[in-house]
N, C-alpha and C positions, 0 to 999 in steps of 0.2 A: 060760148061754152065756158062753164065755170072751171076755175083752175083747181086741179087736184092737189090736196094737201101733200106736203112732202112726206116721204117715208120717214118713220121714226129713226133717229140716229142709234147706232150700236156703240156701246161703250165697252172698251177692252180694258180689263182690270189687270194692271201690271202685277208681277209676282209678289210685290210687297202689299197687295190689296186683294188677292184672290182667295181669301179664306172662305170656307163653305158658308158660314153664318152671314157674312156680308153679301155674297152672291145671292143667297136665298132671300134676304130682306129686300134687296133691289128687284129681283125677279118677281117676288110676291107683290111688289108695288107697281109692276108693270114696266120697269126699266129694262130695256133690252141690253144685256151685258154678256160678255164672253170672258171668262177667266183665263189667265195666262196658262195655267196647268192643263187646260184642254187643248192647247195648240202648240206649246213649246215645252222643252225640258226645263225644270226649275233653274238650272244654271246657264240658260241661254244668254248669250251676250246681247246687250241692248241694241248694238249696231246690227245684229242679225235679224231680230224680230221687228224692230221699228219700221223698216221699209215694207215688210210684208203686211203688217197691220195697217199702215197708212194706205197701201195700195188697195186694201179691202174697203177703205173709206170709214174705218172704225175710229172712234175717238179714244185716245190713250188717256187713261186715268191712273195717276200714280201719286205716291208720297215721296218719291226719290227726287228731292230738290237738286241733288248733285248732277242729275242728267243734263241740266242746262249749263253746267260749268265744265264738264268733261268734253274736250274738243271732239273726240271721235263720236260721241253720242249726240252732241249738239249738231255736228255735220250730218249725222244720220237723220235726225228728225227734220232738219232744215231741207236737205236734199229731197227727202221723201214727201215734203209738204204736209207733215203730220200736224194734227191738232192734239195738243197735250193739255190735259186739265189736271192741275195739281191741287190736292186736298191739303189745306193748311190747318194746323192745330197740333197741340202737344198731347201726348198720351191718350190718344183716341181709341176707344173700343170699336168693335165692328158695328155696334148699335149707333155710336156716335157718328162714325164715318157714313153709314147708311143714311142717317138723318140729315147730315150736311149735304150729301149728294141729292137726296130727295127734296130738301128745301130749295136747292138750285133748280130743280125740275118743275117746281109748282107753276102751273099754267104754261108749260113749255118754255119757261124763261131761259134755261141753259141752251136748249135746242135753237131758240130764236137768236140768242146771243151769237152762237156759232154760225148760224146760217147767214147772218148779216155781214160776215167777215170772210176774208180770203186766207187760206193757209199759206205758209205755216204759221202757227201761233201757239202761245203758252197762255193759259188762263188759270188764274188762282181762284179757288173757292175758299172763302174764309169760314170759320167755324159757325158763323151766323147765316151762311148760305150766300153771302154777297159775292158777286163776280167782279173780277178785275182783270183786264187784259194786261199781261206782263210783257210779252214780246210778240212782234208781228201782228197779224190779224188786221191788216188794212181793210177798211170798210168797202164792201162791194159798191161800185158806182161812185166811188170818191167819198170824200169826207162830208158828213152831214153838217150843214151850216146852222 
């Protein structure tokens, strides 16, 4: 019996990325995404929403690089086994951020990168769409030789 392809991943856009234009661009391109504003108040503490989002199996997309340095938030995503994708780049417009995220999705590249690793993990997406594992994300089945 042939294997069923995995369900597409759902990307949760942190409050610093959930603008209407970015959400529209991603959805128009077929990326399944959920903006922060549809699920939590704008001032919700990261430690409150991270476990909820991770429990749903959603991938957290953020530009908040401090989330990995603040002990309470780092503990929240580590304990929740969250997958965090950080969009890197300076002074990016919604169009720029959408293009970076879409470039990382070409041919299922980001989904495949994530599916080959175990949470928790932090992945950086560079302005050119390059993916780099920053923290965690041990490969499933051990290291590839």
